C-alpha positions as CSV (number, residue, x, y, z in Angstrom):
1,M,-8.1,5.9,-22.4
2,K,-6.7,9.2,-21.0
3,V,-6.3,8.9,-17.3
4,V,-5.4,11.7,-14.9
5,V,-3.8,10.5,-11.7
6,T,-3.2,12.8,-8.7
7,G,-0.5,11.8,-6.3
8,A,1.1,10.0,-9.2
9,G,4.6,10.2,-7.7
10,G,3.5,8.5,-4.5
11,F,3.7,4.9,-3.4
12,V,0.4,3.7,-4.9
13,G,0.5,6.3,-7.7
14,R,3.8,5.0,-9.1
15,E,2.5,1.4,-9.2
16,L,-0.8,2.5,-10.8
17,V,0.8,4.8,-13.4
18,S,3.2,2.1,-14.5
19,R,0.4,-0.4,-14.8
20,L,-1.7,2.0,-16.9
21,L,1.2,2.9,-19.2
22,G,2.0,-0.8,-19.7
23,A,-1.6,-1.3,-20.8
24,G,-1.2,1.4,-23.4
25,H,-3.2,4.2,-21.8
26,E,-2.3,7.9,-21.9
27,V,-1.5,9.1,-18.4
28,V,-1.2,12.6,-17.0
29,G,0.3,12.5,-13.5
30,I,0.1,15.4,-10.9
31,D,2.4,15.5,-8.0
32,S,4.1,18.2,-5.9
33,H,7.4,16.5,-6.8
34,A,7.1,15.3,-10.4
35,G,10.4,13.4,-10.3
36,G,8.7,10.4,-8.8
37,I,6.2,10.1,-11.6
38,P,7.1,7.1,-13.9
39,E,8.6,8.0,-17.3
40,G,6.1,7.9,-20.1
41,A,3.4,9.8,-18.3
42,R,2.9,13.6,-18.8
43,A,4.1,15.0,-15.6
44,V,2.5,18.1,-14.0
45,E,4.3,19.4,-11.0
46,G,2.7,21.6,-8.5
47,D,0.2,22.2,-5.7
48,L,-3.1,20.5,-6.2
49,G,-4.7,23.5,-4.5
50,D,-3.6,25.7,-7.3
51,K,-6.3,26.0,-10.0
52,A,-3.7,26.6,-12.7
53,V,-2.0,23.3,-11.9
54,R,-5.3,21.4,-12.0
55,A,-6.2,23.1,-15.3
56,Q,-2.8,22.1,-16.8
57,A,-3.4,18.5,-15.9
58,L,-7.0,18.3,-17.0
59,G,-6.4,20.1,-20.3
60,T,-9.5,19.7,-22.4
61,G,-10.7,16.7,-20.4
62,C,-10.0,13.1,-19.6
63,D,-11.7,9.7,-19.7
64,A,-11.0,9.0,-16.1
65,L,-9.6,10.7,-13.0
66,V,-8.0,8.7,-10.1
67,H,-7.6,10.9,-7.0
68,L,-4.8,9.5,-4.8
69,A,-3.2,12.8,-3.6
70,T,-3.8,13.5,0.1
71,V,-2.4,15.0,3.3
72,P,-2.1,11.7,5.2
73,G,-3.3,10.8,8.7
74,G,-0.6,12.0,11.0
75,A,0.2,15.0,8.9
76,A,-3.5,15.9,8.7
77,E,-3.9,15.6,12.5
78,A,-0.9,17.9,13.0
79,D,-2.1,20.5,10.4
80,P,-5.9,20.4,10.0
81,A,-5.8,23.5,7.8
82,A,-3.5,21.8,5.3
83,S,-5.8,18.8,5.3
84,R,-8.8,20.9,4.6
85,R,-7.1,22.8,1.8
86,I,-6.0,19.6,0.0
87,N,-8.3,16.8,1.2
88,I,-11.5,18.9,0.9
89,D,-11.2,22.1,-1.0
90,A,-8.8,21.1,-3.8
91,M,-10.6,17.8,-4.3
92,Y,-14.1,19.5,-4.4
93,D,-12.9,21.9,-7.0
94,L,-11.2,19.1,-9.0
95,L,-14.5,17.1,-9.1
96,L,-16.4,20.2,-10.5
97,E,-13.7,21.0,-13.0
98,A,-13.3,17.4,-14.3
99,G,-17.1,17.0,-14.5
100,A,-17.5,20.3,-16.4
101,L,-15.0,19.2,-19.0
102,K,-16.6,15.8,-19.5
103,P,-20.0,15.3,-17.7
104,G,-20.1,11.7,-16.4
105,V,-16.4,11.3,-16.2
106,R,-15.3,8.2,-14.2
107,V,-13.7,9.4,-10.9
108,V,-12.0,6.8,-8.7
109,Y,-11.4,8.2,-5.2
110,A,-9.0,6.7,-2.7
111,S,-10.6,7.0,0.7
112,T,-9.6,5.2,3.9
113,I,-10.7,2.9,6.6
114,A,-10.2,5.8,9.0
115,V,-13.8,6.9,8.1
116,L,-15.1,3.9,10.1
117,G,-13.9,5.3,13.4
118,D,-11.2,5.1,16.1
119,P,-11.6,2.7,17.8
120,L,-13.3,0.5,15.3
121,P,-16.4,-1.5,16.3
122,A,-16.1,-5.2,17.2
123,H,-17.0,-6.2,13.6
124,V,-17.0,-4.3,10.3
125,D,-19.1,-5.0,7.3
126,D,-21.1,-3.0,4.7
127,Q,-23.6,-1.9,7.3
128,T,-21.0,-0.3,9.6
129,P,-21.8,3.4,9.8
130,L,-19.1,6.0,9.3
131,S,-17.9,7.5,12.6
132,P,-14.5,9.1,12.0
133,K,-12.5,10.6,14.9
134,M,-9.3,11.7,13.2
135,V,-9.2,14.8,11.1
136,Y,-8.0,12.7,8.2
137,G,-10.9,10.3,8.4
138,G,-13.4,13.1,8.9
139,H,-12.3,15.0,5.8
140,K,-12.2,11.8,3.7
141,A,-15.8,11.0,4.8
142,M,-16.9,14.4,3.7
143,M,-15.5,13.8,0.2
144,E,-17.1,10.4,0.0
145,D,-20.4,12.3,0.3
146,A,-19.2,14.7,-2.5
147,V,-18.5,11.8,-4.8
148,A,-21.9,10.3,-4.2
149,L,-23.6,13.7,-4.6
150,Y,-22.1,14.5,-7.9
151,S,-22.6,11.0,-9.2
152,N,-26.3,11.3,-8.3
153,R,-26.4,14.5,-10.2
154,G,-24.6,13.0,-13.3
155,L,-21.6,15.4,-13.1
156,I,-19.3,12.4,-12.5
157,D,-19.5,8.6,-12.4
158,G,-17.8,8.0,-9.1
159,V,-16.2,5.0,-7.3
160,T,-14.9,5.4,-3.8
161,V,-12.6,2.7,-2.4
162,R,-11.5,2.7,1.2
163,L,-7.9,1.5,1.5
164,P,-6.6,-0.7,4.3
165,G,-2.8,-0.8,5.1
166,I,-0.9,-0.9,1.8
167,L,2.4,-2.8,1.9
168,A,5.3,-2.3,1.8
169,R,5.9,1.4,1.6
170,P,9.4,2.8,1.0
171,K,11.5,3.7,4.1
172,G,11.5,7.2,5.3
173,P,9.0,9.8,6.7
174,S,5.6,9.4,5.2
175,G,3.3,11.3,7.6
176,M,1.5,8.0,8.3
177,K,1.2,6.8,11.8
178,S,0.8,3.3,10.3
179,A,4.3,3.3,8.8
180,F,5.4,0.6,11.3
181,M,3.7,-2.0,9.2
182,S,6.0,-1.4,6.3
183,N,9.1,-0.7,8.4
184,L,8.8,-4.3,9.7
185,F,9.4,-5.5,6.1
186,H,12.4,-3.3,5.6
187,A,14.0,-4.4,8.9
188,L,13.6,-8.2,8.4
189,K,14.6,-8.1,4.8
190,A,17.9,-6.4,5.9
191,G,18.2,-8.9,8.8
192,E,18.0,-6.1,11.4
193,A,16.3,-6.0,14.7
194,F,12.9,-4.3,14.9
195,T,11.0,-2.9,17.8
196,C,7.3,-3.1,16.9
197,P,5.2,-0.3,18.5
198,V,2.1,-2.5,18.7
199,S,1.6,-5.9,20.3
200,E,2.3,-9.3,18.8
201,D,-1.4,-10.0,18.9
202,G,-2.4,-6.7,17.4
203,T,-4.4,-7.2,14.2
204,I,-4.2,-5.2,10.9
205,W,-6.0,-5.2,7.6
206,A,-3.5,-5.3,4.8
207,Q,-3.2,-5.5,1.0
208,S,-0.1,-5.4,-1.2
209,V,0.5,-2.4,-3.4
210,S,0.3,-4.7,-6.5
211,R,-3.2,-5.9,-5.5
212,C,-4.1,-2.3,-4.7
213,A,-3.2,-1.1,-8.2
214,D,-5.2,-4.0,-9.7
215,N,-8.2,-2.8,-7.7
216,F,-7.8,0.8,-9.0
217,V,-7.4,-0.5,-12.6
218,H,-10.6,-2.5,-12.1
219,A,-12.4,0.6,-10.7
220,L,-11.8,2.5,-13.9
221,T,-14.1,0.3,-16.0
222,L,-16.4,-1.5,-13.6
223,D,-20.2,-1.2,-14.1
224,T,-21.1,1.3,-11.3
225,A,-24.6,-0.4,-11.1
226,L,-22.7,-3.0,-9.1
227,M,-21.7,-0.4,-6.5
228,P,-23.9,0.5,-3.5
229,A,-25.9,3.8,-3.6
230,T,-23.1,5.5,-1.6
231,R,-20.7,4.7,-4.4
232,A,-18.3,3.6,-1.6
233,V,-16.8,0.2,-0.6
234,T,-14.2,-0.9,1.9
235,L,-11.7,-3.0,-0.1
236,P,-11.2,-6.6,0.8
237,A,-8.1,-7.2,2.9
238,Q,-6.1,-9.8,4.8
239,R,-6.7,-9.6,8.5
240,V,-3.4,-10.7,10.2
241,S,-1.7,-10.3,13.6
242,M,1.6,-8.6,13.7
243,G,3.2,-11.7,15.1
244,A,1.9,-13.9,12.2
245,L,3.0,-11.2,9.7
246,A,6.5,-11.0,11.3
247,A,6.8,-14.8,11.2
248,E,5.9,-15.0,7.5
249,I,8.2,-12.1,6.5
250,A,11.0,-13.7,8.4
251,R,10.4,-17.1,6.8
252,Q,10.4,-15.6,3.3
253,C,13.6,-13.6,4.1
254,G,15.4,-16.5,5.7
255,V,15.8,-14.8,9.1
256,S,14.5,-15.4,12.6
257,D,11.3,-13.7,13.7
258,G,13.2,-13.4,17.1
259,L,14.6,-10.2,15.6
260,V,11.2,-8.6,16.4
261,S,10.4,-7.3,19.9
262,Y,7.2,-5.7,20.9
263,E,6.8,-2.5,22.9
264,P,3.1,-1.5,22.4
265,D,2.0,2.0,22.4
266,A,-1.6,1.8,23.6
267,A,-2.9,4.7,21.5
268,L,-1.2,3.5,18.3
269,E,-2.4,0.0,18.8
270,A,-6.0,1.2,19.4
271,A,-5.9,3.2,16.2
272,F,-4.0,0.9,13.9
273,A,-3.6,-2.6,15.3
274,A,-7.0,-3.5,16.8
275,Q,-8.8,-4.2,13.5
276,P,-11.7,-6.5,13.9
277,P,-13.1,-9.2,11.6
278,L,-14.0,-7.7,8.3
279,E,-16.6,-8.6,5.7
280,T,-16.7,-6.8,2.3
281,P,-19.4,-8.4,0.2
282,A,-20.3,-5.2,-1.6
283,A,-16.7,-4.8,-2.8
284,E,-16.5,-8.4,-3.8
285,R,-19.7,-8.2,-5.8
286,A,-18.2,-5.3,-7.6
287,G,-15.2,-7.3,-8.5
288,F,-12.6,-6.1,-6.0
289,A,-10.3,-8.6,-4.3
290,H,-7.6,-9.1,-1.6
291,D,-4.2,-10.9,-2.1
292,G,-5.7,-14.3,-1.4
293,D,-3.6,-15.3,1.7
294,V,-0.9,-13.9,3.9
295,A,2.0,-15.7,2.2
296,T,1.0,-14.2,-1.2
297,L,0.6,-10.7,0.4
298,V,4.1,-10.9,2.0
299,A,5.7,-12.2,-1.2
300,S,4.1,-9.4,-3.3
301,A,5.0,-6.8,-0.7
302,L,8.7,-7.9,-0.5
303,A,8.9,-7.8,-4.3
304,T,8.2,-4.0,-4.2
305,L,11.3,-3.5,-2.0
306,G,13.6,-4.6,-4.9
């Protein structure tokens, strides 16, 4: 299978591309910095908003397109015009171009739980309406509609998956306000003190990057008759408090969870650490899964840190 992956040099992109290459697939990776794309993929460096860059990646067509590239939450909020250019305009053009080369091409779109709102309702399931507040979530919701529209028209065969927190991302600036979730892993693995910007009782939805890549691989070949009419599902995730997460990371790293102190930022907690009970039967019927339990999630996330 020939698979084009946008954002192929990013955190999830690298894991997915490596998985696809290991399974013997031909992979074309697009990224603004091609140096992060795993060796073995055909790397295309450039701006996704540039038609020539998209044409170079698509070539004469592909069997599947996985769209991971994005201007993330905090960066989108700070620069709504950049978010519109990449998260809406470039993606919209990419759908049309990929579908024109191969009508009915499988497109897997990485959306976000931010489409569900801020703050979230008291319980989230498949009937929860989309009610985004952040620019990022709003733009993602718009493109969920585009995936459904062009699937209904037969131009593409779309699958949208809404990602929870994916752990544990590399250290350094990411443009994501939720980076504290991953920074906790880095600090405790290094035996360093960490000040958590949300409360000990704050709850998150999380999935390891390994499980996330498994879900994307599954999405490439699943029978879309198993998907809801919207072609969109919220991925299954572990719901865990920051205190319980810190305790499990500390246990597996052989350090004290006393290294973690809590200085909650009310706005940050409301947006990223007040995640309610979650039910995802539509995703589970379609074959998507979470890590199984918090210990497995933490072990898998720690493994990505090397």
